[in-house]
N, C-alpha and C positions, 0 to 999 in steps of 0.2 A: 311470276308467270311471264314467259317471253317466248319468242321465236328466235332461236340462236342460229347463226350462220358461221360455219368454220370452213376455211379453205384448206384443202389437202392436195397440194399440187394443182392440177387442172380440174379437180372435183370440188364442188361446194357441198357441204353436208348441212342440211337444214333440219333442226331438231325442235319438235314441240316440247316445251319445257314448262309443264304445269303438273308435275307428277302427283302432287297431293290430290288432284282432282282427275287423275288418269288422263292428263293432257287435254281436258275439255277446253274448247275454244271460247275465249272471251272476246268482246268487241276490240279490245286493245290488241290481242293476239292476231286478230284478222287484219288490223291495220298494219301491224308489223310484218305479217306474212306477205301482204301486197308489196311492201317496200323491199323485202328480201328477194322476192322473185324478180322485181325490176332490177335490183342490184345484180343478180345473176345474169339477167338478160343483157345488161349493158356492159358487162365486163368481158372483153374478148379472151382474157386469160382463163376464164371459167368455161369448160367445155362439156360438163355434165353436172347434173344436180341429183343428189341423193337425199331423200327425206325419210325421217324416222321419228320415234318418240323417246323421251327420257323415261327411265324407270321401266315399269312392267307393262306400259300401254303405248299404243301408237297414238290414238286420239279417240276418246270416248264420245265425241260429238260436241254439240254446242252446250255451253253451260246454261242449263234451263233456268237457273235462278236469275240470269241476266236478261232474260227476255220473256219469261212466263207471263208477266203482267204488262207487257209492252202495249202501247197504243198502236193502232194500225200504221200511223205515220212512222213511229219508231221502228216497228217491225220491217216496214219497207226499206228504211234506211239501213237496217242491219243486213237485210238480204242484198241490197245493192252493193254493200261492202263485200259480202261474200261472193257476189257475182264478179266483181272486179278481180278478186283472188282467183276464182275459177277460170276466167277468161285469160288472165295473164299466164297461168300455168298451162292451160290448154294450147295456147298459141306460142309458148316458149319454144324457139327453134334450136333447142339443145336437148339431148337425151335426159329423161327424168326417170329415176329408179325409186320406187317406194319399197322400203324395208319395213314390213309390218311386224313389229316385235311383240304385239299383244292385242288388246281389243281395238277394233276399228269399227265403231258404231256411228250411225247417223252421218253427219257431215265428215267424220273421220274416215268412214268407208268411202265416201264420195271423193275426198281428197286423194285417197289411195288410188282410186280409179283414174285419176289424172296422170298417174305414172305410166310411162310407156312400157315399162316392165315392172311387175310386182313380185317381190320375193317375200316369203313369210316364214316366221318362226313356227315351230310346232305348237307353240302356245297361242298363236294368233287366233282371233275369232272375229267374224264379220257379221254385221247385222244392219239392215235397213229398219232401224228401230222407231221410226217416226209415228207409226200407227199406235204405238204404246202411249203416246202423249197427244194423239188426236190431231197431228199436223201432216202436211205433205212433205216429201223429200225436198231438200234444198241443195244448193251447190251443183246443180245439173245432174243429180243422181239418177233420175229416171232416164234421162237422155244417154248418159254414159253406160249405165248398167245394161240397158236393153241392147246396146250395140255389142256387148260382150257375150251375154248369155241368151239373148233373144227376148222378145217382148213377153211371151207367155211365162217364162221362168222369172223374168223381172217382176211381173205382176204378183206371182206367188211369193217372192221374197219380200216385196213391199207390203202386201196385204197381211201376210202371216207374221212378218217380223221374226222369223225363225233365226236362231243363231247358227251360222255356218262355220265349221272349223277349218283349219288350214288345208287339210287334205281334201275336204269337200270343195273348197274354193279352187284348188288346183284342178280337180276333176271337172269343174264348171268352166275352166279356161280363164279364170280371174287371175290366178297365181301361176307363175312360171315354175317355181321350185320351192320346196319346203325344207328348212334346215333346223337342226337343233338350235335353240335360242342362243346358246353361247357361240355358235358359228355364224349366225346371221349377218352381223355387221362386216365380218371379214369377207364373207362371200359377196355381200352387196358392194363393198369397196372394190373387190376384184373386178366385178362386172362394170362398175362405174368407171374405173380406170381404163378398162378395155374400150368402153364407148368414148371416153374422153380422148383416147389416142386415135380415134377414127376421123373421117372426113366431116367435120362439124357442119359445114355449110350444106353438104349433100344430105346429111341427116336431117337438118332443119327443113329442107325442101321435102324430103320424104314425109315428115310429119305433117307439114302444111297441106300437101297434096292428099294424104289419107284423110285428114280432118275435113277438108273441103269437098272431097269426092262424094260424100254421102248425099250432098244436095245438088249434084251435077248430073247431067246426062252424059253418056259416053263420049259424044263428039266434043262437048265442052271440056271434059276431063282430058281428052287426048291433046287438045290445044294447050291446056295448062301444062301437061307433061312435056310438050315440045318446048315451051318457054323455059320451064325449069331445066331441061337438059341443056339448052343453049346457054343458060346462065352458068351452070356448074362447069361447063367446058372451059370457061375462062378462069377458073379458080386454080390457085397454086397446088391445092391438094389433088386436083385432077391431073395436072401435069406430073406431079410426083408419082401418082398411081400408075400412069402410063410408062414413065421412066423405070419404075420398079419392075413392072411386068416385062419390059424389054430386057432388063438386066438380070432377071430371074432372082430378085431379092424381095424382102418384105418392105412395103412402103412405110415411110415415116411421115405421117400427116401432121400438119401444124394448125389445122383449123382455119385455113386461109384460102 
Protein backbone atom coordinates (compact mmCIF):
# COMPACT_ATOMS: atom_id res chain seq x y z
CA UNK A 1 0.00 0.00 0.00
CA UNK A 2 1.48 3.30 -1.05
CA UNK A 3 0.99 6.65 -2.75
CA UNK A 4 2.89 6.53 -6.02
CA UNK A 5 4.11 9.59 -7.90
CA UNK A 6 5.11 9.37 -11.55
CA UNK A 7 6.34 12.26 -13.65
CA UNK A 8 5.08 12.45 -17.22
CA UNK A 9 6.66 15.56 -18.67
CA UNK A 10 5.29 18.55 -16.74
CA UNK A 11 2.48 16.45 -15.22
CA UNK A 12 2.80 14.48 -11.99
CA UNK A 13 0.46 11.49 -11.67
CA UNK A 14 -0.31 10.54 -8.07
CA UNK A 15 -1.91 7.13 -7.62
CA UNK A 16 -3.55 5.59 -4.56
CA UNK A 17 -2.11 2.09 -4.60
CA UNK A 18 -3.92 -0.19 -2.17
CA UNK A 19 -6.15 -2.05 -4.65
CA UNK A 20 -6.82 -5.06 -2.43
CA UNK A 21 -8.75 -2.70 -0.13
CA UNK A 22 -10.13 -0.47 -2.91
CA UNK A 23 -7.37 2.04 -2.13
CA UNK A 24 -8.66 2.69 1.39
CA UNK A 25 -6.41 5.23 3.11
CA UNK A 26 -4.14 4.03 5.90
CA UNK A 27 -2.18 6.30 8.26
CA UNK A 28 1.00 5.52 6.32
CA UNK A 29 -0.65 6.45 3.03
CA UNK A 30 -1.76 9.78 4.51
CA UNK A 31 1.83 10.54 5.50
CA UNK A 32 3.05 9.58 2.04
CA UNK A 33 0.39 11.72 0.40
CA UNK A 34 1.44 14.77 2.38
CA UNK A 35 5.04 14.28 1.26
CA UNK A 36 4.00 13.71 -2.36
CA UNK A 37 1.98 16.93 -2.51
CA UNK A 38 4.88 18.91 -1.02
CA UNK A 39 7.16 17.32 -3.61
CA UNK A 40 4.83 18.50 -6.38
CA UNK A 41 4.56 21.97 -4.82
CA UNK A 42 8.32 22.45 -4.59
CA UNK A 43 9.28 21.15 -8.04
CA UNK A 44 9.02 23.97 -10.63
CA UNK A 45 9.22 21.43 -13.45
CA UNK A 46 5.85 19.98 -12.34
CA UNK A 47 3.06 22.25 -13.55
CA UNK A 48 -0.04 20.09 -13.01
CA UNK A 49 -1.08 17.23 -10.73
CA UNK A 50 -3.34 14.34 -11.76
CA UNK A 51 -4.68 12.05 -9.03
CA UNK A 52 -6.29 8.64 -9.55
CA UNK A 53 -6.54 5.17 -8.04
CA UNK A 54 -5.01 1.80 -8.90
CA UNK A 55 -7.30 -0.99 -10.03
CA UNK A 56 -11.05 -0.55 -10.03
CA UNK A 57 -11.36 2.10 -7.29
CA UNK A 58 -10.38 5.70 -6.73
CA UNK A 59 -10.40 5.57 -2.92
CA UNK A 60 -12.96 3.79 -0.75
CA UNK A 61 -12.32 6.10 2.21
CA UNK A 62 -10.36 5.51 5.38
CA UNK A 63 -9.40 2.01 6.42
CA UNK A 64 -11.91 1.62 9.28
CA UNK A 65 -9.90 -1.17 10.89
CA UNK A 66 -7.02 1.26 11.49
CA UNK A 67 -9.10 3.71 13.51
CA UNK A 68 -12.35 2.06 14.68
CA UNK A 69 -11.02 1.47 18.20
CA UNK A 70 -8.76 4.54 18.38
CA UNK A 71 -8.55 6.65 21.50
CA UNK A 72 -9.64 10.31 21.25
CA UNK A 73 -5.98 11.36 21.22
CA UNK A 74 -5.11 8.91 18.42
CA UNK A 75 -8.18 9.98 16.43
CA UNK A 76 -7.19 13.64 16.75
CA UNK A 77 -3.68 12.82 15.55
CA UNK A 78 -5.13 10.93 12.57
CA UNK A 79 -7.37 13.86 11.66
CA UNK A 80 -4.56 16.39 12.00
CA UNK A 81 -2.56 14.30 9.53
CA UNK A 82 -5.51 14.31 7.13
CA UNK A 83 -5.93 18.04 7.62
CA UNK A 84 -2.32 18.65 6.58
CA UNK A 85 -3.01 16.66 3.40
CA UNK A 86 -6.24 18.59 2.76
CA UNK A 87 -4.65 21.99 3.26
CA UNK A 88 -1.56 21.20 1.20
CA UNK A 89 -3.74 20.17 -1.74
CA UNK A 90 -6.24 23.00 -1.29
CA UNK A 91 -3.46 25.59 -1.33
CA UNK A 92 -1.40 23.96 -4.10
CA UNK A 93 -0.87 26.74 -6.65
CA UNK A 94 -0.86 24.34 -9.58
CA UNK A 95 -3.84 22.79 -11.39
CA UNK A 96 -5.14 19.56 -9.82
CA UNK A 97 -7.22 17.10 -11.86
CA UNK A 98 -8.99 14.18 -10.19
CA UNK A 99 -9.61 11.18 -12.45
CA UNK A 100 -12.18 9.17 -10.50
CA UNK A 101 -12.02 5.66 -11.91
CA UNK A 102 -14.32 3.85 -9.46
CA UNK A 103 -15.68 4.24 -5.94
CA UNK A 104 -14.90 7.51 -4.16
CA UNK A 105 -16.42 7.06 -0.72
CA UNK A 106 -15.81 8.96 2.51
CA UNK A 107 -12.49 10.72 2.52
CA UNK A 108 -11.91 9.41 -1.01
CA UNK A 109 -14.84 11.57 -2.16
CA UNK A 110 -13.43 14.53 -0.25
CA UNK A 111 -9.97 14.14 -1.75
CA UNK A 112 -11.60 14.14 -5.18
CA UNK A 113 -13.34 17.41 -4.24
CA UNK A 114 -9.90 18.97 -3.82
CA UNK A 115 -9.42 18.61 -7.57
CA UNK A 116 -9.86 21.84 -9.50
CA UNK A 117 -11.47 19.74 -12.22
CA UNK A 118 -12.96 16.29 -11.66
CA UNK A 119 -13.35 13.75 -14.46
CA UNK A 120 -15.09 10.45 -13.85
CA UNK A 121 -15.33 7.02 -15.42
CA UNK A 122 -18.80 5.73 -16.13
CA UNK A 123 -18.08 3.20 -13.36
CA UNK A 124 -17.44 5.91 -10.75
CA UNK A 125 -19.59 6.15 -7.64
CA UNK A 126 -19.53 8.85 -4.97
CA UNK A 127 -20.79 8.64 -1.39
CA UNK A 128 -20.51 10.66 1.82
CA UNK A 129 -20.63 7.37 3.67
CA UNK A 130 -19.79 8.62 7.16
CA UNK A 131 -23.25 8.27 8.70
CA UNK A 132 -23.11 4.54 7.94
CA UNK A 133 -20.48 4.19 10.68
CA UNK A 134 -21.77 6.99 12.90
CA UNK A 135 -19.10 9.65 12.35
CA UNK A 136 -18.92 13.09 10.74
CA UNK A 137 -17.14 13.81 7.43
CA UNK A 138 -13.42 14.53 7.58
CA UNK A 139 -10.95 16.01 5.15
CA UNK A 140 -13.00 19.20 4.81
CA UNK A 141 -15.83 17.36 3.10
CA UNK A 142 -18.70 19.45 4.45
CA UNK A 143 -16.88 22.67 3.58
CA UNK A 144 -15.95 21.59 0.06
CA UNK A 145 -19.18 19.83 -0.90
CA UNK A 146 -21.48 22.65 0.19
CA UNK A 147 -19.54 25.09 -1.99
CA UNK A 148 -20.21 22.96 -5.06
CA UNK A 149 -23.76 21.67 -4.60
CA UNK A 150 -25.12 24.12 -2.00
CA UNK A 151 -25.75 23.58 1.70
CA UNK A 152 -29.16 21.93 1.36
CA UNK A 153 -28.02 19.30 -1.14
CA UNK A 154 -24.85 18.70 0.86
CA UNK A 155 -26.96 18.01 3.97
CA UNK A 156 -29.04 15.52 2.00
CA UNK A 157 -25.96 13.71 0.68
CA UNK A 158 -24.34 13.54 4.12
CA UNK A 159 -27.41 12.57 6.12
CA UNK A 160 -28.74 9.94 3.71
CA UNK A 161 -25.34 8.64 2.52
CA UNK A 162 -26.89 7.78 -0.83
CA UNK A 163 -24.58 6.54 -3.57
CA UNK A 164 -24.33 8.99 -6.48
CA UNK A 165 -23.31 7.66 -9.89
CA UNK A 166 -21.05 9.46 -12.35
CA UNK A 167 -23.84 10.99 -14.44
CA UNK A 168 -25.64 12.25 -11.33
CA UNK A 169 -22.38 13.76 -10.10
CA UNK A 170 -22.05 15.58 -13.40
CA UNK A 171 -25.59 16.92 -13.13
CA UNK A 172 -24.78 18.19 -9.63
CA UNK A 173 -21.76 20.10 -10.95
CA UNK A 174 -19.24 17.88 -9.15
CA UNK A 175 -17.88 16.23 -12.31
CA UNK A 176 -16.93 18.04 -15.51
CA UNK A 177 -17.18 15.05 -17.85
CA UNK A 178 -17.89 11.31 -17.77
CA UNK A 179 -15.91 8.88 -19.93
CA UNK A 180 -15.86 5.15 -20.51
CA UNK A 181 -13.46 3.73 -17.94
CA UNK A 182 -10.96 2.67 -20.62
CA UNK A 183 -10.77 6.26 -21.92
CA UNK A 184 -10.59 8.07 -18.59
CA UNK A 185 -6.84 8.28 -18.08
CA UNK A 186 -6.13 9.29 -21.67
CA UNK A 187 -8.67 12.11 -21.42
CA UNK A 188 -7.40 13.13 -17.99
CA UNK A 189 -3.80 13.24 -19.25
CA UNK A 190 -4.87 15.33 -22.22
CA UNK A 191 -6.49 17.85 -19.88
CA UNK A 192 -3.55 17.78 -17.45
CA UNK A 193 -1.08 18.42 -20.28
CA UNK A 194 -3.20 21.31 -21.52
CA UNK A 195 -3.17 22.89 -18.06
CA UNK A 196 0.53 22.15 -17.58
CA UNK A 197 1.21 24.14 -20.75
CA UNK A 198 -0.60 27.17 -19.34
CA UNK A 199 0.56 30.19 -17.28
CA UNK A 200 1.24 28.33 -14.04
CA UNK A 201 1.77 31.36 -11.82
CA UNK A 202 -1.43 33.01 -13.03
CA UNK A 203 -3.28 29.72 -12.48
CA UNK A 204 -1.91 29.58 -8.94
CA UNK A 205 -3.14 33.07 -8.18
CA UNK A 206 -6.54 32.27 -9.73
CA UNK A 207 -6.89 29.37 -7.30
CA UNK A 208 -5.64 31.31 -4.28
CA UNK A 209 -8.02 34.19 -4.95
CA UNK A 210 -11.01 31.91 -5.47
CA UNK A 211 -10.23 29.97 -2.30
CA UNK A 212 -9.77 33.08 -0.18
CA UNK A 213 -12.64 35.00 -1.71
CA UNK A 214 -15.30 33.03 0.20
CA UNK A 215 -14.26 34.70 3.45
CA UNK A 216 -13.70 38.23 2.12
CA UNK A 217 -15.88 41.25 1.48
CA UNK A 218 -15.85 42.67 -2.05
CA UNK A 219 -13.60 45.63 -1.23
CA UNK A 220 -10.95 43.39 0.33
CA UNK A 221 -11.20 40.97 -2.57
CA UNK A 222 -10.69 43.74 -5.12
CA UNK A 223 -7.53 44.80 -3.30
CA UNK A 224 -6.30 41.19 -3.46
CA UNK A 225 -7.14 41.20 -7.17
CA UNK A 226 -5.07 44.36 -7.73
CA UNK A 227 -2.07 42.90 -5.90
CA UNK A 228 -2.34 39.64 -7.87
CA UNK A 229 -2.57 41.48 -11.18
CA UNK A 230 0.48 43.58 -10.34
CA UNK A 231 2.42 40.42 -9.52
CA UNK A 232 1.61 38.50 -12.70
CA UNK A 233 2.42 41.54 -14.85
CA UNK A 234 6.05 40.88 -13.95
CA UNK A 235 6.07 37.22 -15.00
CA UNK A 236 7.74 35.86 -18.11
CA UNK A 237 4.49 34.12 -19.06
CA UNK A 238 2.63 37.44 -19.13
CA UNK A 239 5.27 38.96 -21.38
CA UNK A 240 5.06 35.91 -23.66
CA UNK A 241 1.25 36.16 -23.75
CA UNK A 242 1.39 39.81 -24.80
CA UNK A 243 4.05 39.10 -27.43
CA UNK A 244 2.02 36.20 -28.84
CA UNK A 245 -1.09 38.38 -29.01
CA UNK A 246 0.76 41.08 -30.94
CA UNK A 247 2.35 38.54 -33.28
CA UNK A 248 -0.94 36.66 -33.80
CA UNK A 249 0.45 33.31 -32.65
CA UNK A 250 -0.20 30.80 -29.89
CA UNK A 251 1.72 31.61 -26.70
CA UNK A 252 4.33 29.22 -25.36
CA UNK A 253 4.15 29.45 -21.59
CA UNK A 254 6.95 28.12 -19.38
CA UNK A 255 5.40 28.47 -15.95
CA UNK A 256 7.62 31.42 -15.07
